[in-house]
Residue frames relative to the residue before (quaternion, step in Angstrom):
aa qw qx qy qz dx dy dz
M 1.0000 0.0000 0.0000 0.0000 0.00 0.00 0.00
Q 0.4118 -0.6959 0.5352 0.2444 3.54 -1.28 0.49
R 0.0202 0.7782 -0.6272 -0.0243 3.53 -1.19 0.55
V 0.3765 -0.6934 0.5736 0.2199 3.51 -1.25 0.63
R 0.0683 -0.8045 0.5900 0.0036 3.55 -0.90 0.92
I 0.1813 -0.7435 0.6358 0.1009 3.52 -1.16 0.80
A 0.2226 0.7423 -0.6142 0.1489 3.56 -0.96 0.89
G 0.8529 0.0713 -0.0666 0.5128 3.55 -0.91 0.90
G 0.6955 -0.4845 0.2721 0.4556 3.57 1.09 0.67
K 0.6467 0.5162 -0.3151 0.4648 3.59 1.28 -0.06
V 0.2643 -0.7347 0.6073 0.1470 3.54 -1.19 0.73
T 0.0332 0.7959 -0.6020 0.0546 3.58 -0.73 1.06
V 0.2595 -0.7164 0.6213 0.1827 3.54 -1.31 0.42
E 0.0163 0.8227 -0.5638 0.0704 3.56 -0.72 1.06
D 0.4899 -0.6087 0.5269 0.3344 3.53 -1.30 0.35
A 0.0136 -0.8084 0.5872 -0.0385 3.56 -0.98 0.82
R 0.5869 -0.5551 0.4514 0.3789 3.52 -1.30 0.28
R 0.6111 -0.5498 0.4265 0.3772 3.54 -1.22 0.54
A 0.5196 -0.6612 0.4486 0.3027 3.56 -0.94 0.94
R 0.4183 -0.6791 0.5423 0.2639 3.57 -1.07 0.78
R 0.3063 -0.7696 0.5360 0.1631 3.57 -0.90 0.92
P 0.2777 -0.7628 0.5569 0.1754 3.61 -0.47 1.11
R 0.6452 -0.5059 0.3995 0.4101 3.55 -1.25 0.37
G 0.7970 0.2672 -0.2239 0.4933 3.56 -0.96 0.92
H 0.6332 0.5008 -0.3262 0.4918 3.55 1.32 -0.03
A 0.3349 -0.6896 0.5972 0.2356 3.51 -1.32 0.39
L 0.3314 -0.6823 0.6069 0.2373 3.53 -1.19 0.63
L 0.1384 -0.8317 0.5377 0.0013 3.54 -0.61 1.21
A 0.2356 -0.7415 0.6142 0.1319 3.54 -1.02 0.90
L 0.4107 -0.7531 0.4634 0.2226 3.53 -0.49 1.21
R 0.2123 -0.7336 0.6315 0.1339 3.53 -1.13 0.79
V 0.7709 -0.1694 0.1594 0.5929 3.57 0.69 -1.10
A 0.0784 -0.7818 0.6177 0.0315 3.57 -1.16 0.67
G 0.3248 -0.7487 0.5490 0.1805 3.54 -1.22 0.54
I 0.3364 -0.6987 0.5933 0.2159 3.55 -1.10 0.77
C 0.0854 -0.8126 0.5758 0.0293 3.57 -0.66 1.08
S 0.7202 -0.4433 0.3098 0.4345 3.55 -1.31 0.13
T 0.6034 0.5550 -0.3640 0.4420 3.59 1.07 -0.63
D 0.6249 0.5298 -0.3397 0.4620 3.61 1.00 -0.75
L 0.6523 0.4994 -0.3114 0.4776 3.58 1.01 -0.79
E 0.6416 0.5060 -0.3241 0.4767 3.59 1.04 -0.72
L 0.6091 0.5389 -0.3512 0.4640 3.60 1.07 -0.70
Q 0.6324 0.5220 -0.3302 0.4675 3.57 1.01 -0.77
R 0.6943 0.4762 -0.2701 0.4672 3.59 1.06 -0.75
G 0.6988 -0.4972 0.2712 0.4370 3.59 1.25 -0.07
Y 0.3783 0.7302 -0.4859 0.2958 3.59 1.28 0.06
Y 0.8347 0.1166 -0.1420 0.5191 3.60 -0.94 1.00
G 0.4428 -0.6731 0.4741 0.3551 3.62 1.21 -0.01
F 0.2110 0.8553 -0.4541 0.1333 3.53 1.24 0.62
A 0.1151 0.7277 -0.6747 0.0446 3.52 -1.23 0.74
G 0.5445 0.6003 -0.4361 0.3911 3.58 -0.63 1.09
V 0.6824 -0.4426 0.3768 0.4433 3.54 -1.28 -0.52
P 0.2153 -0.7919 0.5577 0.1243 3.63 -0.55 1.11
G 0.4993 0.6836 -0.4711 0.2479 3.54 -1.34 -0.28
H 0.1384 0.7987 -0.5747 0.1124 3.58 -0.69 1.10
E 0.6301 0.4372 -0.3550 0.5346 3.60 1.25 0.11
F 0.2273 0.8067 -0.5040 0.2088 3.60 -0.38 1.15
V 0.1373 -0.6845 0.6966 0.1655 3.46 -1.51 0.19
A 0.0463 0.8166 -0.5676 0.0938 3.58 -0.80 1.01
D 0.3991 -0.6663 0.5698 0.2685 3.53 -1.38 0.22
V 0.4024 -0.6906 0.5449 0.2533 3.57 -1.04 0.80
V 0.0923 -0.8297 0.5503 0.0161 3.59 -0.58 1.16
A 0.7772 0.0209 -0.0517 0.6268 3.60 1.27 -0.18
C 0.1370 0.7883 -0.5826 0.1429 3.58 -1.01 0.82
D 0.5441 -0.5899 0.4725 0.3645 3.57 -1.29 0.13
D 0.7250 0.3670 -0.2111 0.5432 3.57 0.99 -0.87
P 0.3661 -0.7782 0.4597 0.2214 3.63 -0.34 1.18
R 0.5444 0.6311 -0.4064 0.3744 3.61 1.18 -0.31
W 0.6621 0.5007 -0.3077 0.4650 3.58 1.21 -0.42
L 0.5205 0.6869 -0.4083 0.3008 3.58 1.14 -0.54
G 0.8357 0.1874 -0.1688 0.4878 3.56 -0.86 1.04
K 0.5356 0.6428 -0.4022 0.3718 3.58 1.26 -0.11
R 0.3921 -0.6678 0.5806 0.2515 3.53 -1.24 0.61
V 0.0036 -0.8502 0.5192 -0.0874 3.56 -0.60 1.16
V 0.1898 -0.6603 0.6943 0.2143 3.43 -1.52 0.12
G 0.1919 -0.8249 0.5250 0.0835 3.59 -1.17 0.30
E 0.4851 -0.6414 0.5145 0.2976 3.54 -1.11 0.76
I 0.4525 -0.7788 0.3920 0.1873 3.52 -0.84 1.04
N 0.6451 0.5163 -0.3309 0.4557 3.61 1.20 -0.31
L 0.1866 -0.7709 0.6038 0.0793 3.57 -0.77 1.10
A 0.0751 -0.8458 0.5278 -0.0212 3.55 -0.07 1.35
C 0.6108 -0.5860 0.3985 0.3532 3.55 -1.28 0.41
T 0.3231 -0.7743 0.4588 0.2925 3.60 1.27 -0.60
R 0.7131 0.4830 -0.2497 0.4426 3.63 1.20 -0.19
C 0.6281 0.5742 -0.3475 0.3937 3.62 1.07 -0.62
A 0.7204 -0.4443 0.3111 0.4322 3.57 -1.33 0.17
W 0.6469 0.5170 -0.3241 0.4574 3.60 1.02 -0.78
C 0.6596 0.5010 -0.3092 0.4673 3.58 0.93 -0.84
R 0.6563 0.5139 -0.3170 0.4524 3.59 0.96 -0.81
R 0.6640 0.4717 -0.2955 0.4994 3.59 1.24 -0.44
G 0.5468 -0.6256 0.3939 0.3930 3.59 1.27 0.03
L 0.5913 0.5632 -0.3584 0.4524 3.58 1.26 0.38
G 0.0445 0.8473 -0.5249 0.0681 3.54 0.84 1.02
R 0.6039 0.5626 -0.3739 0.4230 3.60 1.12 -0.46
H 0.6936 0.3881 -0.2789 0.5390 3.59 1.32 -0.01
C 0.2944 0.7608 -0.5183 0.2568 3.58 1.24 0.31
P 0.4376 -0.7369 0.4394 0.2691 3.64 -0.65 1.00
T 0.7299 0.3779 -0.2448 0.5143 3.61 1.18 -0.35
R 0.3587 0.7665 -0.4773 0.2367 3.58 1.24 0.23
S 0.2207 -0.6770 0.6661 0.2219 3.49 -1.40 0.27
V 0.2680 -0.7700 0.5645 0.1285 3.56 -1.21 0.48
L 0.5264 -0.6753 0.4260 0.2923 3.54 -0.71 1.15
G 0.8678 0.0656 -0.0751 0.4868 3.53 -0.78 1.10
I 0.7176 0.4022 -0.2437 0.5138 3.58 1.27 0.14
V 0.8200 0.0222 0.0409 0.5705 3.61 0.72 -1.05
R 0.8733 -0.1658 0.0751 0.4518 3.57 -0.62 1.22
Q 0.6998 0.3666 -0.3029 0.5331 3.61 1.04 0.65
P 0.4132 -0.7229 0.4886 0.2608 3.60 -0.45 1.17
G 0.4317 -0.7712 0.4272 0.1909 3.53 -0.86 1.04
A 0.7282 -0.4841 0.3275 0.3579 3.50 -1.41 -0.14
F 0.5549 0.6056 -0.4106 0.3960 3.61 1.20 -0.08
Q 0.5898 0.4978 -0.4114 0.4849 3.55 0.60 1.23
S 0.6736 -0.5328 0.3310 0.3908 3.54 -1.18 0.58
L 0.7909 0.0597 0.0112 0.6089 3.57 0.98 -0.93
F 0.1110 0.7744 -0.6168 0.0868 3.58 -1.01 0.83
T 0.3834 -0.7338 0.5185 0.2140 3.57 -1.26 0.26
L 0.0225 0.7574 -0.6521 0.0237 3.51 -1.30 0.55
P 0.5692 -0.5948 0.4203 0.3815 3.65 -0.98 0.67
E 0.5592 -0.6185 0.4386 0.3354 3.55 -1.01 0.80
R 0.6280 0.5533 -0.3429 0.4266 3.59 1.07 -0.69
N 0.6419 0.5318 -0.3204 0.4500 3.61 1.22 -0.34
L 0.6023 0.6289 -0.3413 0.3540 3.58 1.22 -0.38
H 0.0819 -0.7441 0.6600 0.0635 3.51 -1.31 0.58
R 0.4158 -0.7081 0.5128 0.2503 3.56 -0.87 0.95
V 0.3730 -0.7158 0.5507 0.2126 3.56 -1.04 0.85
P 0.4585 -0.6748 0.4965 0.2964 3.64 -0.77 0.94
D 0.5939 -0.6110 0.3959 0.3424 3.56 -1.02 0.81
A 0.6478 0.5581 -0.3227 0.4058 3.57 1.06 -0.72
L 0.6537 0.5065 -0.3207 0.4618 3.60 1.20 -0.36
S 0.3913 -0.6898 0.5560 0.2487 3.56 -1.02 0.82
D 0.6546 -0.4772 0.3960 0.4325 3.57 -1.28 0.22
E 0.6694 0.5240 -0.2960 0.4356 3.56 0.95 -0.91
Q 0.6503 0.4617 -0.3174 0.5130 3.60 1.18 -0.43
A 0.6906 0.5098 -0.2876 0.4248 3.57 0.84 -0.99
V 0.5922 0.5857 -0.3778 0.4044 3.61 1.09 -0.55
F 0.6302 0.5327 -0.3321 0.4570 3.59 1.25 -0.26
V 0.4064 0.7389 -0.4749 0.2518 3.62 1.19 -0.10
E 0.6815 0.4989 -0.3167 0.4316 3.62 0.79 -0.93
P 0.7139 0.4091 -0.2964 0.4849 3.67 0.71 -0.82
L 0.6122 0.5309 -0.3583 0.4637 3.60 1.09 -0.60
A 0.6108 0.5344 -0.3460 0.4708 3.59 1.07 -0.68
A 0.6212 0.5288 -0.3400 0.4678 3.59 1.05 -0.72
A 0.6393 0.4994 -0.3230 0.4874 3.58 1.06 -0.68
C 0.6499 0.5227 -0.3096 0.4567 3.60 1.01 -0.81
E 0.5417 0.6352 -0.3980 0.3804 3.59 1.15 -0.53
I 0.5651 0.5972 -0.3896 0.4149 3.60 1.09 -0.59
L 0.6694 0.4979 -0.3014 0.4617 3.59 0.98 -0.81
E 0.6124 0.5270 -0.3461 0.4769 3.58 1.23 -0.40
Q 0.7465 0.4363 -0.2011 0.4604 3.58 1.11 -0.69
V 0.7966 0.2034 -0.0627 0.5658 3.57 1.07 -0.79
R 0.3767 -0.7042 0.5523 0.2391 3.55 -0.96 0.85
I 0.1607 -0.7930 0.5846 0.0597 3.57 -0.73 1.10
E 0.2549 -0.7619 0.5783 0.1414 3.57 -0.57 1.15
R 0.5441 -0.6030 0.4608 0.3578 3.57 -1.06 0.71
G 0.8014 0.2389 -0.2112 0.5061 3.55 -0.84 1.05
A 0.4040 0.7218 -0.4788 0.2941 3.58 1.26 0.02
R 0.4065 -0.7000 0.5333 0.2458 3.57 -1.05 0.82
V 0.0074 0.8142 -0.5725 0.0963 3.52 -0.51 1.28
A 0.1507 -0.7596 0.6249 0.0988 3.55 -1.07 0.80
V 0.1412 -0.7420 0.6499 0.0846 3.54 -1.12 0.81
L 0.1928 -0.7857 0.5807 0.0907 3.57 -0.67 1.12
G 0.6910 0.3746 -0.3312 0.5220 3.54 -0.67 1.18
D 0.1610 -0.7951 0.5774 0.0918 3.56 -1.16 0.58
G 0.4254 0.7174 -0.4509 0.3178 3.57 1.23 0.40
K 0.8268 -0.2777 0.1760 0.4564 3.52 -1.36 -0.22
L 0.7251 0.4275 -0.2559 0.4755 3.56 0.72 -1.06
A 0.6275 0.5399 -0.3433 0.4438 3.59 0.96 -0.79
Q 0.6396 0.5244 -0.3251 0.4585 3.58 0.98 -0.82
L 0.6728 0.4871 -0.2958 0.4718 3.58 0.96 -0.87
V 0.6223 0.5349 -0.3367 0.4618 3.59 0.99 -0.83
A 0.6553 0.5129 -0.3186 0.4539 3.59 0.86 -0.90
R 0.6826 0.4934 -0.2957 0.4508 3.59 0.91 -0.88
V 0.6388 0.5084 -0.3274 0.4757 3.59 1.02 -0.72
L 0.6744 0.4902 -0.2982 0.4647 3.60 0.92 -0.86
L 0.6039 0.5389 -0.3524 0.4698 3.59 1.12 -0.59
V 0.6401 0.5116 -0.3234 0.4732 3.59 0.97 -0.82
A 0.6680 0.5010 -0.2903 0.4674 3.58 1.11 -0.72
G 0.5969 -0.6211 0.3379 0.3791 3.58 1.28 -0.02
A 0.4613 0.6911 -0.4473 0.3310 3.59 1.23 0.17
D 0.4073 -0.6343 0.5950 0.2789 3.53 -1.37 0.41
V 0.0783 -0.8672 0.4911 -0.0272 3.55 -0.03 1.37
A 0.0715 -0.7483 0.6587 0.0328 3.52 -1.02 0.97
L 0.1403 -0.7943 0.5890 0.0507 3.57 -0.70 1.12
Y 0.1624 -0.7873 0.5921 0.0562 3.56 -0.92 1.00
G 0.1564 0.7955 -0.5671 0.1453 3.58 -0.69 1.11
R 0.4924 -0.6851 0.4736 0.2528 3.53 -1.34 -0.04
H 0.6960 0.4541 -0.2604 0.4916 3.62 1.25 -0.06
A 0.4779 -0.7191 0.4262 0.2700 3.56 -0.56 1.19
H 0.6914 0.4805 -0.3074 0.4433 3.60 0.84 -0.89
K 0.6482 0.4984 -0.3247 0.4753 3.60 1.10 -0.58
L 0.6135 0.5281 -0.3443 0.4757 3.57 1.07 -0.69
A 0.6275 0.5352 -0.3317 0.4580 3.57 1.06 -0.72
L 0.6178 0.5373 -0.3380 0.4640 3.60 1.06 -0.73
A 0.6591 0.5065 -0.3076 0.4631 3.57 0.95 -0.87
R 0.6390 0.5173 -0.3309 0.4632 3.58 0.99 -0.76
R 0.6585 0.5049 -0.3182 0.4585 3.58 0.93 -0.85
A 0.6539 0.5049 -0.3122 0.4691 3.58 1.14 -0.56
G 0.6463 -0.5554 0.3075 0.4233 3.59 1.25 -0.24
A 0.5722 0.5770 -0.3910 0.4321 3.59 1.24 -0.03
S 0.4158 -0.5901 0.5864 0.3674 3.53 -1.30 0.19
A 0.1135 -0.8118 0.5724 0.0195 3.59 -0.90 0.86
R 0.0393 -0.8186 0.5705 -0.0538 3.53 -0.79 1.09
R 0.5057 -0.6394 0.4829 0.3197 3.53 -1.10 0.65
A 0.3648 -0.7330 0.5371 0.2030 3.56 -0.87 1.01
G 0.0176 -0.8061 0.5908 -0.0307 3.55 -0.50 1.20
K 0.7554 -0.3590 0.2722 0.4758 3.54 -1.23 -0.37
R 0.7482 0.3211 -0.1903 0.5485 3.58 1.12 -0.64
L 0.0125 -0.7937 0.6059 -0.0522 3.53 -0.49 1.27
P 0.6204 -0.5355 0.3889 0.4208 3.62 -1.12 0.46
R 0.2414 -0.7747 0.5705 0.1270 3.56 -1.02 0.82
K 0.8591 0.0144 -0.0456 0.5096 3.55 -1.03 0.93
A 0.4160 0.7614 -0.3990 0.2967 3.56 1.05 0.80
F 0.7810 0.3446 -0.1554 0.4972 3.61 1.14 -0.49
E 0.5068 -0.6528 0.4801 0.2942 3.55 -1.08 0.81
L 0.7819 0.0944 -0.0216 0.6159 3.55 1.12 -0.75
V 0.0283 -0.7724 0.6345 0.0042 3.55 -0.98 0.90
V 0.1612 -0.7785 0.6028 0.0680 3.56 -0.87 1.01
D 0.2174 -0.7626 0.5970 0.1217 3.56 -0.75 1.08
A 0.1393 0.7633 -0.6166 0.1331 3.55 -0.52 1.24
T 0.2706 0.8007 -0.4902 0.2131 3.55 1.11 0.73
G 0.3134 -0.7453 0.5210 0.2736 3.56 1.07 -0.72
S 0.6331 0.5127 -0.3331 0.4747 3.58 1.24 0.30
A 0.5896 -0.5904 0.4227 0.3538 3.56 -1.22 0.51
Q 0.6639 0.5129 -0.3043 0.4512 3.59 1.19 -0.43
G 0.5103 0.7071 -0.3977 0.2853 3.59 1.19 -0.43
L 0.6471 0.5413 -0.3380 0.4171 3.58 0.93 -0.82
A 0.6526 0.5046 -0.3204 0.4656 3.59 0.92 -0.85
Q 0.6323 0.5211 -0.3292 0.4693 3.59 1.03 -0.75
A 0.6538 0.5203 -0.3129 0.4515 3.57 0.96 -0.88
V 0.6387 0.5233 -0.3240 0.4617 3.59 0.96 -0.84
A 0.6630 0.5127 -0.3074 0.4506 3.59 0.92 -0.87
M 0.7076 0.4671 -0.2600 0.4621 3.61 1.07 -0.68
C 0.6143 0.5905 -0.3391 0.3988 3.58 1.22 -0.39
A 0.4436 -0.6966 0.5041 0.2529 3.56 -0.94 0.93
P 0.6526 -0.5065 0.3755 0.4203 3.62 -1.16 0.44
R 0.8166 0.1552 -0.2054 0.5166 3.53 -1.06 0.99
G 0.4780 0.6729 -0.4361 0.3585 3.58 1.23 0.34
T 0.4371 -0.6888 0.5289 0.2339 3.54 -1.39 -0.01
V 0.1535 -0.7500 0.6379 0.0840 3.53 -1.07 0.88
V 0.1697 -0.7726 0.6068 0.0784 3.56 -0.77 1.09
M 0.2324 -0.7932 0.5556 0.0902 3.55 -0.73 1.12
K 0.0267 -0.8287 0.5569 -0.0489 3.55 -0.35 1.31
S 0.5743 0.6204 -0.3798 0.3756 3.61 1.20 -0.28
T 0.1222 -0.7392 0.6576 0.0793 3.54 -1.09 0.83
V 0.0803 0.8156 -0.5630 0.1068 3.57 -0.40 1.23
H 0.4985 -0.6553 0.4886 0.2887 3.52 -1.17 0.68
D 0.6244 0.5644 -0.3339 0.4243 3.59 1.16 -0.60
R 0.5549 -0.5736 0.4814 0.3624 3.54 -1.29 0.37
V 0.2337 -0.7722 0.5787 0.1190 3.57 -0.92 0.94
E 0.1164 -0.7932 0.5963 0.0416 3.57 -0.71 1.11
L 0.0149 -0.8086 0.5866 -0.0430 3.56 -0.98 0.87
D 0.3632 -0.6803 0.5952 0.2258 3.54 -1.02 0.90
S 0.3024 -0.8027 0.4878 0.1620 3.59 -0.45 1.18
A 0.4743 0.7108 -0.4340 0.2853 3.61 1.18 -0.38
P 0.7127 0.4317 -0.3034 0.4621 3.68 0.70 -0.90
V 0.5819 0.5642 -0.3787 0.4469 3.60 1.13 -0.53
I 0.7029 0.4552 -0.2591 0.4813 3.56 0.93 -0.92
V 0.6815 0.4992 -0.2998 0.4432 3.59 0.81 -0.99
D 0.7532 0.3649 -0.2053 0.5074 3.60 0.93 -0.88
E 0.3816 -0.7630 0.4561 0.2535 3.58 1.33 0.16
L 0.2111 0.7998 -0.5258 0.1983 3.55 0.85 1.04
T 0.3090 -0.7045 0.6042 0.2077 3.52 -1.28 0.47
L 0.1644 -0.7681 0.6129 0.0854 3.57 -0.82 1.04
V 0.0776 -0.8114 0.5793 -0.0051 3.56 -0.75 1.09
G 0.2702 -0.7291 0.6079 0.1609 3.55 -0.73 1.07
S 0.0226 -0.8196 0.5708 -0.0437 3.58 -0.87 0.91
R 0.0484 -0.8307 0.5535 -0.0345 3.56 -0.69 1.10
C 0.8376 -0.0268 0.0549 0.5429 3.58 -0.58 -1.17
G 0.1585 -0.8062 0.5646 0.0791 3.54 -1.21 0.42
P 0.7041 -0.4825 0.3373 0.3972 3.56 -1.35 0.04
F 0.4271 -0.7305 0.4796 0.2324 3.56 -0.87 0.98
A 0.6189 0.5919 -0.3645 0.3657 3.60 0.93 -0.83
P 0.6819 0.4583 -0.3208 0.4712 3.67 0.79 -0.80
A 0.6275 0.5369 -0.3428 0.4478 3.59 1.03 -0.72
L 0.6468 0.5064 -0.3138 0.4761 3.58 0.94 -0.87
A 0.6573 0.5163 -0.3147 0.4498 3.59 0.95 -0.85
L 0.6424 0.5214 -0.3271 0.4566 3.61 0.95 -0.83
L 0.6721 0.4819 -0.2972 0.4771 3.58 0.97 -0.84
A 0.6722 0.5328 -0.3059 0.4132 3.58 0.88 -0.97
R 0.7525 0.3621 -0.2241 0.5023 3.59 0.98 -0.73
G 0.5272 -0.6812 0.3832 0.3334 3.57 1.27 0.19
A 0.3704 0.7422 -0.4871 0.2733 3.59 1.20 0.35
V 0.7536 0.1649 -0.1144 0.6260 3.57 1.19 -0.61
R 0.1621 -0.7921 0.5849 0.0640 3.55 -0.74 1.09
V 0.1425 -0.8307 0.5376 0.0242 3.55 -0.94 0.92
D 0.4321 0.7397 -0.4488 0.2544 3.60 1.22 -0.24
D 0.6882 0.4968 -0.2907 0.4416 3.58 1.03 -0.72
L 0.6106 0.5769 -0.3474 0.4167 3.60 1.26 -0.04
V 0.5672 0.5811 -0.3912 0.4331 3.62 1.26 -0.10
A 0.2175 -0.8057 0.5432 0.0918 3.55 -0.68 1.15
D 0.8073 -0.0955 0.1317 0.5673 3.58 0.94 -0.85
E 0.1629 -0.7698 0.6098 0.0952 3.55 -1.31 0.34
Y 0.0657 -0.7907 0.6086 -0.0079 3.55 -1.02 0.93
A 0.5361 -0.5692 0.5034 0.3676 3.54 -1.26 0.42
L 0.6359 -0.5425 0.3911 0.3853 3.55 -1.16 0.64
A 0.6268 0.5614 -0.3303 0.4275 3.59 1.05 -0.76
H 0.7224 0.3932 -0.2276 0.5212 3.59 1.21 -0.44
A 0.1723 0.8411 -0.4960 0.1294 3.55 1.14 0.67
R 0.6109 0.5596 -0.3733 0.4175 3.60 0.95 -0.71
R 0.6723 0.4722 -0.2912 0.4902 3.56 0.93 -0.92
A 0.6206 0.5476 -0.3438 0.4436 3.59 1.03 -0.73
F 0.6455 0.5018 -0.3192 0.4791 3.60 0.98 -0.79
E 0.6294 0.5253 -0.3368 0.4631 3.59 0.99 -0.78
R 0.6590 0.5056 -0.3017 0.4680 3.55 0.96 -0.87
A 0.6636 0.5151 -0.3040 0.4494 3.60 0.93 -0.92
A 0.6844 0.4898 -0.2786 0.4626 3.59 1.13 -0.65
E 0.4973 0.6601 -0.4341 0.3584 3.60 1.22 -0.17
R 0.5840 -0.6101 0.4147 0.3387 3.55 -1.01 0.81
G 0.8381 0.2299 -0.1751 0.4627 3.56 -0.93 0.93
V 0.5461 0.6277 -0.4034 0.3808 3.63 1.25 -0.12
L 0.3344 -0.7304 0.5612 0.1997 3.56 -1.00 0.82
K 0.8470 -0.2056 0.1128 0.4771 3.61 -1.05 -0.67
V 0.1222 -0.7530 0.6446 0.0504 3.53 -0.98 0.99
L 0.2168 -0.8037 0.5486 0.0777 3.55 -0.82 1.08
L 0.2414 -0.7129 0.6372 0.1655 3.52 -1.33 0.52
R 0.1683 -0.7928 0.5827 0.0601 3.56 -0.80 1.07
A 0.3422 -0.7350 0.5500 0.2006 3.58 -0.81 1.01
A 0.5502 -0.5848 0.4768 0.3577 3.55 -1.19 0.57
P 0.5638 -0.6019 0.4287 0.3690 3.64 -0.99 0.70
A 0.5083 -0.6414 0.4825 0.3122 3.55 -1.07 0.80
V 0.2233 -0.7725 0.5823 0.1197 3.57 -1.08 0.78
């Protein structure tokens, strides 16, 4: 089998032995996977990562303990929790202190022909969804997490900073929730995508609106995004932090305190609402795919994904024989 490995900033593809399937896990044959900004940050040194990345995927179950999963097309939640601690008992396994995370922390990721994931993490993909749509479930779930954390009033004025993959999904989820969404970015073609989805979209320049929005979501992926979001948030408003960056983020706390802002860290989210949004066509993602490469060409795929202005780049596994 083939697997993609990151080490020392380099992306390589190598032959490897078939993954061992622990009890309670499913053996998954990759169909398609997505390269996200976190994967690019891992390549740059985030977490001191070395190993097999990848956490956005669609796969077929080829071996499992529960026969009901066999042969099913699935996506999977990326946090492998203990199921026993206080956080897990509260349904917050993604905060389990001993968790591993697919393709990020102590769990080889999905950028390989075969990999494993606990059966309890799996979600069946509806037949009506294509692989190219279903591969967005994980990042779309991260966008849906905002609705779990912040109450969105219908008509609320919301700003989304950034025009990349996650920012586009966040804007679309907030639009479905009834918000009046303004997206700020730097790429004309991405701003056009946001407009077609129903958001107002504006070029982010040196002068941005100040204290103008009840909710501001930082999805810039830059160390400067948080300070910009704070400046744009109205008093008693909320800033949601969606950016994962390797750089150190500095913030003047004075405006946060004086304007009594709430800062909300936001990471993974629930898969079921994301699947439902895709299945009923409430959120469309087909226009977010920029390119697709065979798994064997992962190095070139990473280079393409890192190019300025590029949206989602997919890796396609070779058909099983």
